[in-house]
C-alpha positions as CSV (number, residue, x, y, z in Angstrom):
1,M,74.9,89.0,69.6
2,A,71.9,86.8,70.3
3,P,72.1,84.5,73.2
4,R,71.9,80.9,72.4
5,V,73.5,78.6,74.8
6,W,71.6,75.3,74.6
7,P,71.7,72.6,71.7
8,R,68.2,71.9,70.6
9,G,66.4,69.4,72.7
10,L,68.5,69.9,75.7
11,G,66.4,72.0,77.8
12,S,66.0,75.9,77.9
13,P,68.7,78.5,78.7
14,R,66.7,79.4,81.9
15,A,66.8,76.1,83.2
16,G,70.2,76.5,84.8
17,P,73.2,74.3,84.9
18,G,72.9,70.7,86.3
19,G,75.6,69.3,88.7
20,G,79.3,70.1,88.0
21,R,81.3,73.2,88.7
22,H,80.2,76.5,87.1
23,C,81.7,80.0,87.6
24,P,79.9,83.2,87.2
25,L,81.6,85.4,84.6
26,P,81.5,88.6,86.6
27,Q,83.4,87.1,89.5
28,R,86.3,85.4,87.3
29,M,88.7,87.0,85.0
30,V,88.4,85.2,81.6
31,S,91.5,85.2,79.4
32,P,90.5,87.0,76.1
33,Q,92.1,84.5,73.6
34,V,89.2,82.4,72.7
35,H,88.0,80.8,69.1
36,D,85.1,78.6,70.2
37,R,83.3,79.9,73.4
38,L,82.0,83.5,73.1
39,D,83.7,84.4,69.9
40,R,83.5,81.0,68.0
41,Y,83.8,82.8,64.6
42,C,87.1,84.6,65.5
43,C,85.6,87.9,64.6
44,G,87.7,89.8,67.3
45,F,91.3,88.7,66.4
46,E,93.5,87.3,63.6
47,P,93.3,83.6,63.7
48,E,95.9,81.1,62.9
49,P,95.1,79.3,59.7
50,S,94.8,76.0,61.6
51,D,92.1,77.5,63.9
52,P,88.6,75.8,63.5
53,C,87.2,79.2,62.7
54,V,89.1,79.5,59.5
55,E,89.2,75.7,58.5
56,E,85.4,75.7,59.1
57,R,85.1,79.1,57.1
58,L,83.2,80.5,60.2
59,R,84.8,83.9,59.9
60,E,82.6,84.8,56.8
61,K,79.6,85.1,59.5
62,C,81.6,88.0,61.1
63,Q,80.0,90.2,58.3
64,N,76.5,89.6,59.3
65,P,75.7,90.3,62.9
66,R,72.5,88.3,62.8
67,E,74.6,85.2,62.4
68,L,76.7,85.8,65.6
69,R,75.9,83.7,68.7
70,L,76.9,83.4,72.2
71,V,77.8,79.9,73.3
72,H,78.9,78.0,76.3
73,I,76.9,80.6,78.6
74,L,73.9,80.0,80.8
75,V,71.6,82.3,82.3
76,R,69.8,81.3,85.6
77,S,66.3,82.5,86.0
78,S,66.8,83.0,89.7
79,D,69.6,85.5,89.0
80,P,69.3,86.7,85.4
81,S,72.0,89.4,85.9
82,R,74.7,87.0,86.1
83,L,75.9,84.7,83.2
84,V,77.4,81.3,84.2
85,Y,80.3,80.3,82.0
86,I,80.4,76.5,81.3
87,D,83.4,75.7,79.2
88,N,86.8,77.1,78.5
89,A,88.3,76.4,75.3
90,G,91.0,79.0,75.3
91,N,94.2,78.6,73.6
92,L,97.1,79.5,76.0
93,Q,99.8,79.4,73.3
94,H,97.9,81.9,71.3
95,P,100.4,84.9,70.9
96,E,99.8,88.0,72.9
97,H,99.5,90.3,69.8
98,K,96.6,88.2,68.5
99,L,94.5,88.3,71.6
100,N,90.7,88.6,70.9
101,F,89.6,91.9,72.5
102,R,86.1,91.7,70.7
103,L,85.0,89.4,73.7
104,L,85.4,92.7,75.9
105,E,83.3,95.0,73.6
106,G,80.2,95.9,75.6
107,I,81.6,95.2,78.9
108,N,82.1,98.6,80.6
109,G,82.8,97.5,84.2
110,F,84.8,95.0,86.3
111,P,84.6,94.0,89.9
112,E,86.9,96.1,91.9
113,S,88.3,93.2,93.8
114,A,89.3,91.3,90.8
115,V,91.1,94.2,89.4
116,K,92.7,94.7,92.7
117,V,94.2,90.9,92.3
118,L,95.3,91.7,89.0
119,A,97.3,95.0,89.9
120,S,98.6,93.2,92.8
121,G,100.7,90.8,91.1
122,C,99.4,88.0,93.3
123,L,97.2,86.2,90.9
124,Q,99.6,83.4,90.3
125,N,99.9,82.9,94.0
126,M,96.2,83.0,94.7
127,L,95.5,80.4,91.7
128,L,98.3,78.1,93.1
129,K,96.6,78.1,96.6
130,S,93.4,77.5,95.1
131,L,94.6,74.7,92.8
132,Q,96.2,72.7,95.8
133,M,92.7,72.5,97.3
134,D,92.0,69.7,94.8
135,P,94.7,67.1,95.4
136,V,93.4,64.8,92.5
137,F,93.8,67.7,90.0
138,W,97.0,69.1,91.5
139,K,98.7,65.7,91.4
140,S,97.2,65.0,87.8
141,Q,98.9,68.2,86.6
142,G,102.2,67.7,88.2
143,G,101.9,70.0,91.1
144,R,103.5,73.4,90.8
145,Q,106.0,72.6,88.3
146,G,103.5,71.3,86.0
147,L,101.1,74.0,86.5
148,Q,103.8,76.9,86.5
149,Q,103.9,77.7,82.6
150,V,100.1,77.9,82.6
151,L,99.7,80.2,85.5
152,Q,102.6,82.4,84.2
153,T,100.6,82.8,80.9
154,L,97.2,83.5,82.9
155,E,99.2,86.1,85.0
156,Q,100.5,87.8,81.9
157,R,97.0,87.6,80.2
158,G,95.7,89.2,83.4
159,Q,98.1,92.0,83.0
160,V,97.0,92.5,79.4
161,L,93.5,92.6,80.6
162,L,94.4,95.3,83.4
163,G,96.1,97.3,80.6
164,H,92.8,97.1,78.6
165,I,90.8,98.3,81.5
166,R,93.2,101.1,82.3
167,T,93.7,102.1,78.8
168,H,89.6,102.3,78.1
169,N,89.1,103.8,81.7
170,L,86.4,101.2,82.6
171,T,84.3,101.4,85.7
172,L,85.3,99.5,88.5
173,F,82.4,98.3,90.9
174,R,82.2,97.1,94.3
175,D,81.4,93.4,94.5
176,E,77.8,92.6,95.9
177,G,77.7,90.1,98.7
178,P,75.7,86.7,97.9
């Protein structure tokens, strides 16, 4: 896939993100059920008829790899080995049997510490503790009760990802310090 992450006229992909919160992909576990971020054409899974990639006839582009583009990802010139993910358009209601594993093609290693979190079963509690640090967000989402379903889904998706890592015997690498 050819990287194209900036709309025309808005700078260059090496300029890096402006303000706001951005998380490096290698340090975060990204749920593989996506239709409009990395795999905007839905090439890696069977989409619902109402998904934008079907309605906009984008799946036709899956036949031509030159048409495929990465979106919502930046590369910083100061650290080109790390991708910066800037948007999450994931659909948590997407059924597990239709998850998009195409996003994981070409990824042959994961941070050992992240895989340990998935294997420990502590992801949900760690996310709860992290989200509590932002009182405005926490309150706006209804606290623990309001976030429970989303966090359960993320925990389940993490287990699916862990299964994928184990099934494909992917490499675990030690995290590098900042």
